[in-house]
Backbone as CSV, one residue per row, in Angstrom:
resi,resn,N_x,N_y,N_z,CA_x,CA_y,CA_z,C_x,C_y,C_z
1,MET,72.878,-64.244,37.232,72.566,-63.185,38.463,73.442,-61.560,38.470
2,ASP,72.750,-60.473,38.470,73.215,-59.485,39.021,72.711,-59.016,40.694
3,ASN,74.195,-58.744,41.713,74.234,-59.093,42.925,74.742,-57.295,43.170
4,ASN,73.896,-56.397,41.976,74.415,-55.167,42.400,73.154,-54.296,43.582
5,ILE,73.762,-53.742,44.814,72.222,-53.615,45.658,71.951,-52.936,45.048
6,TYR,71.634,-52.486,44.463,70.808,-50.960,43.561,69.907,-51.865,42.471
7,THR,70.149,-52.534,42.463,69.417,-53.684,41.417,68.253,-54.386,42.198
8,LEU,68.698,-55.125,43.489,67.981,-56.098,44.092,66.947,-55.245,44.876
9,LYS,66.060,-55.916,45.513,65.200,-55.279,45.989,65.696,-55.429,47.836
10,ASP,66.042,-57.519,48.084,65.740,-57.955,48.869,66.756,-58.357,48.495
11,TYR,68.083,-57.609,49.403,69.389,-58.395,49.607,69.750,-59.589,50.831
12,GLY,68.683,-59.375,51.947,68.636,-60.177,53.000,68.689,-59.019,54.180
13,LYS,69.555,-59.742,54.896,69.927,-59.072,56.628,70.408,-59.992,57.314
14,LEU,71.274,-59.231,58.182,72.125,-60.212,59.220,71.742,-59.920,60.065
15,GLU,71.195,-60.929,61.033,70.331,-61.122,62.447,71.281,-61.910,63.121
16,ILE,71.607,-60.826,64.371,72.253,-61.437,65.754,71.388,-61.974,66.408
17,THR,72.255,-63.266,67.160,71.678,-64.051,67.416,72.466,-64.745,69.266
18,LEU,73.178,-63.736,69.801,73.356,-63.753,70.874,72.556,-64.314,71.784
19,LYS,71.313,-63.979,71.662,70.069,-64.675,72.953,70.386,-66.114,73.074
20,GLU,70.434,-66.543,71.864,70.510,-68.069,71.902,71.408,-68.545,72.139
21,VAL,72.337,-68.100,71.470,74.567,-68.635,72.010,74.087,-68.197,74.235
22,LEU,74.163,-67.151,74.460,73.425,-67.007,76.518,73.214,-67.362,76.653
23,ASP,71.536,-68.600,76.301,70.860,-69.721,77.046,71.456,-70.272,76.507
24,LYS,71.975,-70.743,74.968,72.522,-72.659,75.728,73.780,-72.220,76.750
25,LYS,74.606,-71.262,76.604,75.757,-71.109,77.193,75.607,-70.883,79.140
26,ASP,73.759,-70.097,78.882,73.685,-70.328,80.505,74.403,-68.985,81.236
27,ILE,74.444,-67.786,79.861,75.613,-66.770,80.889,74.151,-65.391,80.866
28,SER,74.460,-64.534,81.921,73.797,-64.129,81.813,74.113,-62.759,80.849
29,ARG,73.074,-60.976,80.540,73.441,-60.550,80.150,74.923,-59.594,81.068
30,ASN,74.317,-59.806,82.489,75.271,-58.746,83.554,76.333,-59.747,83.326
31,LYS,76.117,-60.574,83.102,77.960,-61.644,83.000,79.028,-61.053,81.731
32,LEU,78.004,-61.434,80.612,78.359,-60.800,79.337,79.370,-59.075,79.338
33,CYS,78.704,-58.647,80.527,79.088,-57.369,80.118,80.340,-56.896,81.108
34,THR,80.215,-57.915,81.922,81.735,-58.051,82.784,82.997,-58.790,82.216
35,MET,82.072,-60.229,81.676,83.452,-60.488,80.834,84.362,-59.731,79.015
36,ILE,83.116,-59.212,79.223,83.940,-58.377,77.530,83.675,-56.597,78.495
37,ALA,83.741,-55.864,79.162,84.348,-55.118,79.956,82.862,-53.520,78.645
38,VAL,81.925,-53.776,78.882,80.706,-52.911,78.015,79.232,-52.868,78.998
39,ASN,79.260,-51.590,78.843,77.651,-51.077,79.737,76.790,-52.013,79.521
40,TYR,75.894,-52.763,80.352,74.608,-53.179,79.800,73.505,-53.136,78.347
41,ASP,73.239,-51.555,78.714,72.742,-51.354,77.489,73.461,-51.465,75.930
42,LEU,74.724,-51.944,75.533,75.430,-52.288,74.550,74.655,-53.630,74.121
43,VAL,75.311,-54.342,75.287,75.116,-55.766,75.477,73.244,-55.994,75.101
44,ASN,72.412,-55.791,75.651,71.299,-54.982,75.698,70.453,-55.198,74.179
45,ARG,71.437,-54.418,73.155,70.752,-54.023,72.332,71.690,-55.406,71.247
46,TYR,72.538,-55.626,71.211,73.097,-56.852,70.551,71.823,-58.163,71.119
47,TYR,71.641,-58.515,72.659,70.422,-59.752,72.755,69.132,-59.644,72.582
48,HIS,68.976,-58.515,72.017,67.623,-57.900,71.323,67.519,-57.730,69.863
49,ASN,68.723,-58.113,68.980,68.784,-57.820,68.161,68.450,-56.124,67.759
50,ARG,68.919,-55.534,68.409,68.686,-53.944,67.664,69.698,-52.689,67.805
51,VAL,70.590,-54.051,67.395,71.863,-52.626,66.293,72.033,-52.036,65.133
52,ILE,71.807,-51.057,64.840,72.422,-50.729,63.974,73.935,-50.635,62.858
53,ARG,74.741,-50.340,63.889,75.992,-50.934,62.990,76.393,-51.797,63.492
54,ILE,77.550,-52.801,63.438,78.215,-53.962,64.346,79.110,-53.195,65.214
55,ASP,80.000,-53.525,65.982,81.123,-53.499,66.030,82.361,-54.278,66.139
56,ILE,83.016,-54.711,65.052,83.310,-55.749,65.088,84.261,-56.080,66.215
57,ASP,84.948,-55.468,66.888,85.612,-55.158,67.864,84.566,-55.777,69.146
58,ILE,83.291,-54.853,69.574,82.768,-55.427,70.415,82.234,-57.276,69.811
59,ILE,82.520,-57.544,68.503,81.786,-59.323,68.136,83.173,-60.245,68.367
60,ALA,84.113,-59.885,68.097,85.670,-59.856,68.867,85.499,-60.895,70.161
61,ARG,85.202,-59.443,71.134,85.164,-59.690,72.159,83.765,-60.690,73.026
62,MET,83.002,-60.661,72.678,81.953,-62.176,72.432,82.384,-62.959,71.846
63,CYS,83.307,-63.225,71.398,83.509,-64.686,70.701,84.280,-65.186,71.602
64,PHE,85.680,-64.483,71.806,86.152,-64.706,72.912,85.740,-65.251,74.273
65,ALA,85.345,-64.264,74.654,84.200,-64.677,76.387,83.295,-66.110,76.031
66,LEU,82.364,-66.179,75.370,81.779,-67.004,74.926,82.445,-68.282,74.125
67,ASP,83.668,-68.192,74.199,84.359,-69.450,73.180,83.706,-69.959,71.896
68,CYS,82.952,-69.221,70.709,82.126,-69.243,69.736,83.007,-68.856,68.542
69,ASP,82.428,-69.174,67.400,82.779,-69.057,66.459,81.503,-67.518,66.358
70,VAL,81.574,-66.640,65.252,81.085,-65.692,64.284,79.612,-65.957,63.977
71,ASN,80.130,-66.852,63.126,78.962,-67.473,62.816,77.454,-67.906,63.826
72,ASP,78.153,-68.015,65.075,76.876,-68.787,66.163,76.641,-67.197,66.483
73,ILE,77.475,-65.874,65.654,76.030,-64.823,66.856,75.441,-64.303,65.632
74,LEU,76.477,-64.365,64.628,75.895,-63.420,63.451,75.382,-64.375,62.277
75,LYS,74.250,-64.267,61.825,73.844,-64.814,60.740,73.232,-64.081,59.977
76,TYR,73.348,-64.578,58.309,73.325,-63.550,56.864,71.525,-64.405,56.786
77,ARG,70.870,-63.915,56.842,69.433,-64.995,56.152,68.889,-63.817,54.979
78,LYS,68.958,-64.898,53.694,67.645,-64.362,52.540,66.676,-64.056,52.882
């Protein structure tokens, strides 16, 4: 199988599942903003999976504050 991005039409996508993590841990978006020192708009974009470019520093802060792994927040969907 050729894994060249120029020849594949559907190579999958990354899905941000922050909403599920916050719901499971019963943490609000406002609380997360305070925990990781970012503004509400940024957390809201991650919460609604509307991020164009993922900031690995923000993901690292989220993982630290929520005591979870990256694969709890980011999912690869084929």
